[in-house]
C-alpha positions as CSV (number, residue, x, y, z in Angstrom):
1,M,25.5,-6.2,-111.3
2,H,22.5,-7.1,-113.6
3,Y,23.4,-7.3,-117.3
4,A,27.1,-6.3,-116.7
5,D,28.2,-8.7,-119.5
6,S,25.4,-7.8,-122.0
7,V,26.2,-6.2,-125.3
8,A,24.4,-2.9,-124.1
9,G,26.0,-3.2,-120.7
10,P,24.3,-2.7,-117.4
11,I,21.2,-0.3,-117.0
12,K,21.8,3.1,-115.8
13,V,18.8,3.9,-113.9
14,A,17.3,7.5,-113.5
15,S,13.9,6.9,-111.9
16,A,11.1,4.5,-111.0
17,Q,7.5,4.4,-110.2
18,G,5.4,1.3,-109.1
19,Q,6.6,-1.8,-110.9
20,Y,8.5,0.3,-113.6
21,I,12.1,1.5,-113.9
22,F,13.3,4.3,-116.2
23,D,16.8,4.5,-117.5
24,S,18.8,7.6,-118.2
25,D,17.8,7.4,-121.9
26,G,14.1,7.5,-120.9
27,N,13.4,3.7,-121.8
28,R,10.8,2.1,-119.5
29,Y,11.3,-1.4,-118.1
30,L,8.9,-3.7,-116.4
31,D,10.7,-4.7,-113.2
32,C,10.2,-8.4,-112.5
33,V,13.2,-8.9,-110.4
34,N,13.2,-6.2,-107.7
35,N,12.2,-7.7,-104.5
36,V,13.5,-4.7,-102.5
37,C,11.0,-2.1,-103.7
38,H,8.3,-4.4,-102.2
39,V,5.1,-2.1,-102.3
40,G,6.3,-0.4,-105.6
41,H,9.1,1.9,-106.4
42,C,8.8,5.3,-104.9
43,H,5.5,4.6,-103.3
44,P,4.1,8.2,-102.3
45,R,3.1,7.2,-98.9
46,V,6.5,5.6,-98.0
47,V,8.3,8.6,-99.6
48,Q,6.0,11.0,-97.5
49,A,6.7,8.9,-94.3
50,A,10.4,9.1,-94.8
51,A,10.5,12.9,-95.6
52,Q,8.4,13.9,-92.6
53,Q,10.3,12.0,-90.1
54,L,13.6,13.1,-91.6
55,A,12.5,16.7,-91.2
56,M,11.8,16.2,-87.5
57,I,14.8,14.1,-86.3
58,N,16.9,11.2,-87.2
59,T,19.6,9.9,-85.0
60,N,21.4,6.9,-83.7
61,S,19.7,4.2,-81.7
62,R,21.0,5.4,-78.2
63,Y,17.6,7.3,-77.7
64,M,14.0,6.2,-77.2
65,H,11.5,7.1,-79.9
66,D,7.8,6.0,-80.4
67,N,8.4,4.8,-84.0
68,V,10.8,2.1,-82.7
69,V,8.2,0.8,-80.1
70,R,5.3,1.1,-82.6
71,L,7.1,-1.0,-85.3
72,A,8.3,-3.6,-82.8
73,Q,4.8,-4.0,-81.6
74,R,3.4,-4.2,-85.2
75,L,6.0,-6.8,-86.2
76,A,5.4,-9.0,-83.1
77,D,1.6,-8.9,-83.7
78,S,2.1,-10.2,-87.2
79,M,4.1,-13.2,-85.9
80,P,3.1,-16.4,-83.9
81,G,2.9,-15.8,-80.2
82,P,6.3,-16.9,-79.0
83,L,8.1,-14.6,-81.4
84,E,7.9,-11.3,-79.6
85,V,11.4,-9.8,-79.2
86,C,12.4,-7.5,-82.0
87,I,16.0,-6.3,-82.7
88,F,16.3,-3.8,-85.6
89,V,19.4,-3.7,-88.0
90,N,20.1,-2.5,-91.5
91,S,20.4,-5.5,-93.8
92,G,19.6,-9.1,-94.3
93,S,23.3,-9.9,-93.8
94,E,23.3,-8.1,-90.4
95,A,20.1,-9.7,-89.3
96,N,21.4,-13.4,-90.2
97,D,24.7,-12.5,-88.5
98,L,23.0,-11.5,-85.3
99,A,20.8,-14.6,-85.5
100,L,23.9,-16.8,-85.5
101,R,25.2,-14.9,-82.4
102,L,21.9,-15.4,-80.6
103,A,21.8,-19.1,-81.5
104,R,25.5,-19.8,-80.5
105,N,25.2,-17.9,-77.3
106,Y,22.1,-20.0,-76.5
107,G,23.9,-23.3,-77.0
108,Q,26.6,-24.7,-79.2
109,R,28.5,-23.8,-82.3
110,D,27.5,-26.1,-85.2
111,V,25.1,-24.5,-87.7
112,Y,23.3,-26.7,-90.3
113,C,22.4,-24.9,-93.6
114,V,21.2,-26.1,-97.0
115,D,23.4,-26.5,-100.0
116,Q,23.2,-23.5,-102.3
117,A,21.9,-21.4,-99.6
118,Y,22.7,-17.6,-99.4
119,H,22.3,-15.9,-96.1
120,G,24.6,-12.8,-96.4
121,H,28.1,-11.4,-97.0
122,T,29.5,-11.0,-93.5
123,A,32.3,-13.5,-92.5
124,A,29.8,-15.3,-90.3
125,T,27.0,-15.6,-93.0
126,L,29.3,-16.5,-95.8
127,A,30.3,-19.4,-93.6
128,I,26.7,-20.8,-93.9
129,S,26.2,-19.8,-97.5
130,P,27.3,-22.7,-99.9
131,Y,25.9,-20.7,-102.8
132,S,28.5,-20.6,-105.3
133,K,27.6,-18.2,-108.2
134,Y,31.1,-16.7,-108.0
135,G,33.3,-19.7,-107.3
136,P,33.8,-22.5,-104.9
137,V,32.9,-22.0,-101.3
138,D,35.0,-23.4,-98.5
139,L,32.9,-24.0,-95.3
140,P,34.4,-24.1,-91.8
141,S,34.2,-27.1,-89.7
142,D,31.3,-25.8,-87.5
143,T,29.1,-25.5,-90.6
144,V,27.3,-28.6,-91.8
145,K,25.8,-28.6,-95.3
146,L,22.5,-30.4,-96.0
147,M,21.2,-31.5,-99.2
148,L,19.0,-29.0,-101.3
149,P,15.5,-30.2,-101.1
150,D,14.8,-29.8,-104.9
151,H,12.7,-32.7,-105.7
152,Y,12.5,-31.7,-109.4
153,R,16.2,-31.8,-110.1
154,L,16.6,-35.1,-108.1
155,G,13.7,-36.6,-109.9
156,V,11.8,-37.7,-106.8
157,S,8.3,-36.9,-105.4
158,A,8.0,-34.0,-102.9
159,E,7.2,-36.5,-100.0
160,R,10.1,-38.6,-100.9
161,M,12.3,-35.4,-100.9
162,T,11.2,-34.7,-97.4
163,E,12.0,-38.3,-96.3
164,L,15.5,-38.1,-97.8
165,C,16.3,-34.7,-96.2
166,V,14.9,-35.7,-92.7
167,A,16.9,-39.0,-92.8
168,E,20.1,-37.2,-93.8
169,F,19.7,-34.6,-91.0
170,E,18.9,-37.2,-88.4
171,W,21.9,-39.1,-89.4
172,L,24.2,-36.1,-89.2
173,L,22.8,-34.9,-85.8
174,S,23.4,-38.5,-84.5
175,S,26.8,-39.0,-85.8
176,R,28.5,-35.8,-85.0
177,E,30.2,-35.4,-81.6
178,T,28.9,-31.9,-81.1
179,P,25.2,-30.9,-80.7
180,P,23.8,-28.2,-83.0
181,A,23.4,-24.6,-82.3
182,A,20.9,-24.0,-85.2
183,F,19.3,-25.2,-88.3
184,I,18.8,-22.2,-90.8
185,V,16.9,-22.2,-94.1
186,E,14.9,-19.8,-96.2
187,S,11.2,-20.5,-96.2
188,L,11.4,-20.6,-100.0
189,I,15.0,-21.1,-101.2
190,C,15.7,-18.2,-103.6
191,C,19.4,-18.2,-104.8
192,G,19.2,-22.1,-105.0
193,G,16.7,-21.9,-107.7
194,Q,13.3,-20.8,-106.3
195,V,12.8,-24.1,-104.6
196,V,9.6,-24.6,-102.6
197,L,10.1,-26.6,-99.6
198,P,8.4,-30.0,-99.9
199,P,5.3,-30.8,-97.5
200,G,6.4,-31.6,-94.0
201,Y,10.0,-30.7,-94.5
202,L,10.3,-27.5,-92.4
203,R,8.2,-28.9,-89.6
204,Q,10.2,-32.1,-89.3
205,M,13.6,-30.3,-89.6
206,H,12.5,-27.9,-86.8
207,A,11.5,-30.8,-84.6
208,L,14.9,-32.6,-85.2
209,V,17.1,-29.6,-84.4
210,R,15.1,-28.9,-81.2
211,Q,15.3,-32.6,-80.2
212,H,19.1,-32.2,-80.2
213,G,19.2,-28.9,-78.3
214,G,19.4,-26.4,-81.3
215,L,17.2,-23.7,-82.5
216,A,15.3,-23.2,-85.8
217,I,16.1,-19.9,-87.8
218,A,13.7,-18.9,-90.6
219,D,15.4,-16.7,-93.2
220,E,12.6,-14.5,-94.4
221,V,14.9,-11.9,-95.9
222,Q,13.7,-12.4,-99.5
223,V,10.4,-14.1,-98.9
224,G,8.7,-12.3,-96.1
225,F,6.1,-9.5,-95.9
226,G,3.3,-11.1,-97.9
227,R,5.3,-12.1,-101.0
228,V,4.4,-15.7,-100.8
229,G,0.7,-14.7,-101.1
230,D,-1.2,-17.0,-98.7
231,H,0.6,-15.8,-95.7
232,M,2.5,-12.8,-94.3
233,W,5.6,-15.1,-93.6
234,G,6.8,-18.0,-95.6
235,F,7.2,-20.4,-92.7
236,E,3.4,-20.1,-92.0
237,A,2.8,-22.1,-95.2
238,H,4.6,-25.1,-93.6
239,D,2.6,-25.1,-90.2
240,A,6.0,-24.5,-88.5
241,T,7.1,-21.8,-86.0
242,P,10.8,-21.0,-85.7
243,D,12.7,-19.7,-82.8
244,I,14.3,-16.9,-84.7
245,V,13.1,-15.2,-87.8
246,T,15.2,-12.7,-89.9
247,L,13.9,-10.0,-92.0
248,G,15.3,-7.8,-94.7
249,K,15.1,-6.5,-98.3
250,P,11.4,-5.5,-98.5
251,F,11.0,-4.1,-95.2
252,G,12.1,-0.6,-96.0
253,N,11.0,-0.5,-99.6
254,G,14.5,0.4,-100.6
255,F,15.4,2.1,-97.3
256,P,17.9,0.2,-95.2
257,L,15.8,-1.7,-92.6
258,S,16.0,-5.2,-91.2
259,A,15.0,-7.0,-88.1
260,V,15.5,-10.3,-85.9
261,V,12.5,-11.4,-84.2
262,T,12.9,-14.1,-81.6
263,T,11.4,-15.6,-78.4
264,R,11.8,-14.2,-75.0
265,A,13.9,-17.3,-73.8
266,V,16.4,-16.8,-76.7
267,A,16.7,-13.0,-76.2
268,D,17.2,-13.5,-72.4
269,A,20.0,-15.9,-72.9
270,S,21.9,-13.1,-74.6
271,R,20.9,-10.4,-72.2
272,D,24.6,-10.0,-71.0
273,V,26.1,-9.9,-74.5
274,E,26.7,-6.4,-75.7
275,Y,25.2,-5.5,-79.1
276,F,24.9,-2.2,-80.5
277,N,23.9,-0.9,-84.0
278,T,24.3,2.8,-84.8
279,F,21.6,3.0,-87.4
280,G,19.5,0.1,-86.6
281,G,16.0,1.0,-85.9
282,N,16.6,4.8,-86.3
283,P,13.3,6.9,-86.3
284,V,13.3,7.4,-90.1
285,A,13.8,3.7,-90.9
286,C,11.0,2.9,-88.4
287,A,8.6,5.4,-89.9
288,V,9.3,3.8,-93.3
289,G,8.7,0.3,-91.9
290,L,5.5,1.2,-90.3
291,E,4.2,2.7,-93.6
292,V,5.3,-0.2,-95.7
293,M,3.4,-2.6,-93.4
294,Q,0.3,-0.3,-93.5
295,V,0.4,-0.1,-97.2
296,I,0.6,-3.9,-97.6
297,A,-2.6,-4.0,-95.5
298,D,-4.4,-1.0,-97.1
299,E,-3.8,-2.0,-100.6
300,G,-4.3,-5.8,-100.3
301,L,-0.8,-6.5,-101.6
302,R,-0.5,-9.9,-100.0
303,E,-3.7,-11.0,-101.5
304,N,-2.5,-9.5,-104.8
305,A,0.6,-11.6,-104.6
306,R,-1.4,-14.7,-104.1
307,D,-3.8,-14.1,-107.0
308,T,-1.6,-12.5,-109.5
309,G,1.3,-14.9,-108.8
310,R,-0.9,-17.7,-109.2
311,Y,-2.4,-16.4,-112.5
312,T,1.2,-15.4,-113.8
313,R,2.7,-18.8,-113.0
314,T,-0.1,-20.5,-114.8
315,L,0.5,-18.5,-117.9
316,V,4.2,-19.3,-117.8
317,A,3.6,-23.0,-116.9
318,N,1.2,-23.3,-120.0
319,L,4.1,-22.3,-122.2
320,A,5.7,-25.8,-121.6
321,A,3.1,-27.3,-124.1
322,K,4.8,-25.2,-126.8
323,H,8.3,-25.1,-125.5
324,A,10.0,-28.4,-124.5
325,S,12.9,-26.5,-123.0
326,I,10.6,-25.6,-120.0
327,G,11.4,-28.2,-117.4
328,D,9.6,-26.7,-114.4
329,V,7.8,-23.7,-113.2
330,R,7.5,-23.3,-109.4
331,G,7.1,-20.8,-106.6
332,M,4.6,-19.2,-104.3
333,G,2.9,-15.8,-104.6
334,L,5.1,-13.4,-106.5
335,L,8.3,-15.4,-106.1
336,F,8.8,-17.9,-108.8
337,G,11.2,-19.4,-111.3
338,C,11.2,-21.1,-114.7
339,E,13.8,-23.8,-115.1
340,F,15.2,-24.6,-118.7
341,V,16.5,-27.9,-119.7
342,I,18.0,-29.4,-122.8
343,D,16.1,-32.6,-122.3
344,R,13.2,-33.1,-120.1
345,S,13.8,-36.8,-119.5
346,T,17.3,-36.2,-118.2
347,R,16.6,-32.6,-116.8
348,E,20.0,-31.6,-118.2
349,P,20.3,-27.9,-117.3
350,N,20.3,-25.2,-120.1
351,A,22.1,-22.3,-118.7
352,R,22.6,-20.8,-122.1
353,L,19.0,-20.6,-122.8
354,A,18.2,-18.9,-119.5
355,D,20.8,-16.4,-120.1
356,H,19.5,-15.7,-123.6
357,C,16.0,-15.1,-122.2
358,M,17.2,-12.7,-119.7
359,Q,19.2,-10.7,-122.3
360,W,16.6,-10.9,-125.0
361,M,13.7,-9.9,-122.8
362,R,15.6,-6.8,-121.6
363,A,16.7,-5.8,-125.1
364,E,13.6,-6.6,-127.1
365,R,10.7,-6.3,-124.6
366,Q,12.0,-4.1,-121.8
367,V,11.2,-6.8,-119.3
368,L,13.7,-7.4,-116.5
369,V,14.3,-10.9,-115.0
370,S,17.6,-12.5,-113.7
371,T,19.1,-15.9,-113.7
372,D,19.9,-18.2,-110.8
373,G,20.1,-21.7,-109.3
374,P,23.0,-24.1,-109.1
375,H,23.2,-24.5,-112.8
376,R,22.2,-20.9,-113.6
377,N,19.4,-22.4,-115.7
378,V,16.6,-20.8,-113.9
379,I,15.0,-17.3,-114.6
380,K,13.7,-15.9,-111.4
381,M,10.9,-13.4,-111.0
382,K,10.2,-11.5,-107.9
383,P,8.5,-8.1,-108.9
384,P,7.1,-5.4,-106.6
385,L,3.7,-6.6,-105.1
386,C,1.9,-3.9,-107.1
387,F,2.4,-6.2,-110.1
388,T,-0.9,-6.7,-112.1
389,P,-2.4,-9.5,-114.1
390,E,-1.7,-7.5,-117.2
391,N,2.0,-7.3,-116.2
392,G,1.9,-11.0,-115.8
393,E,0.6,-11.4,-119.4
394,T,3.4,-9.1,-120.5
395,L,6.0,-11.3,-118.8
396,A,4.6,-14.6,-120.0
397,A,4.4,-13.2,-123.6
398,A,8.0,-12.0,-123.3
399,I,9.2,-15.5,-122.3
400,D,7.2,-16.9,-125.2
401,D,8.8,-14.7,-127.6
402,A,12.3,-15.1,-126.2
403,L,12.1,-18.9,-126.5
404,T,10.7,-18.7,-130.0
405,A,13.5,-16.4,-131.1
406,Y,16.0,-18.9,-129.7
407,A,14.4,-21.9,-131.4
408,S,14.8,-19.9,-134.8
409,G,18.5,-19.5,-134.2
410,I,18.6,-16.0,-132.4
411,D,20.9,-16.3,-129.4
412,Y,21.5,-13.3,-127.0
413,S,23.4,-15.4,-124.5
414,R,26.8,-14.0,-123.3
415,R,27.7,-17.4,-121.9
């Protein structure tokens, strides 16, 4: 829970609109961290779509309904050609769980994931989630952990990072007795510290896993639906097409809706495997998903993520000239992080400062961010896509003021 250990305690929310949240005391907060309410909290068109369909019928997925077909077609049309089969579920965890079932039924057992990855809370997805925010993670024998492609933290160029990752993957694939079922990675690594995949990484990793008989899975649960700005889907920025794509958080703008999109060949390999999801793809959820995708198009929200994200990241990056504690600012569109260090030359993480910024910005400027990364020294920002340039200026000013306060001896950290 955000701010659970702060002096003021967690925020008790009462209402929200657009990029703002209001607590039970009437305080307004600029929401820079909620990547669930993708097109804005309580968007009137999304609310209306849900209410209208709910007043007509909502039921389990044992029946046909036009909304299901329309949404599947809309989703498939937004994907590269081979990705044409859609299966609707309720959460990112369910989507990734099903993706693993499809991959393993298609071939083998071993799944390769990236260190510090988080892919969900089911038993199967936790087994491929080395993310350790709450303690050590024991991975089973059929999970193979690969290095996190964070070239900043390793102190190498982005090109060298790709070379190292590909070489490690190739060696592991060749040295293990069993071939892979899949390689899974987020198209921009979120919980691992807002790590942008280096050039050539995704395309070469996909090629390697396929050479050994496995499938490429793109986890777009946090990064999809235009958040990266230049593209609808994060993997498109890397000139790579996966065999399976998983979608989640922003799809329903707060309503439970997720999906797996895959190729006909992968789907056909599981045709005899029973899978049923009571609420997955129900008429109301699909009505909401259709409206979310239409709002993204009508309001130019992908383009806004591109332009406002670039502008805001530049504002935050420019603070490094004033604050030596800023080690790196990175991201794509409206998904980015600011990493704090004690010493730029050593890149020693400063988790205390990150926590101070999160707590101070909430208490003193009513701006909400959160912390993440392997060392908890990154503040991450992933606001609703209606975020404006003026909001970006407010965010950058709040970070500036928080760092200035810390430098003067004021410390809101609870670490």
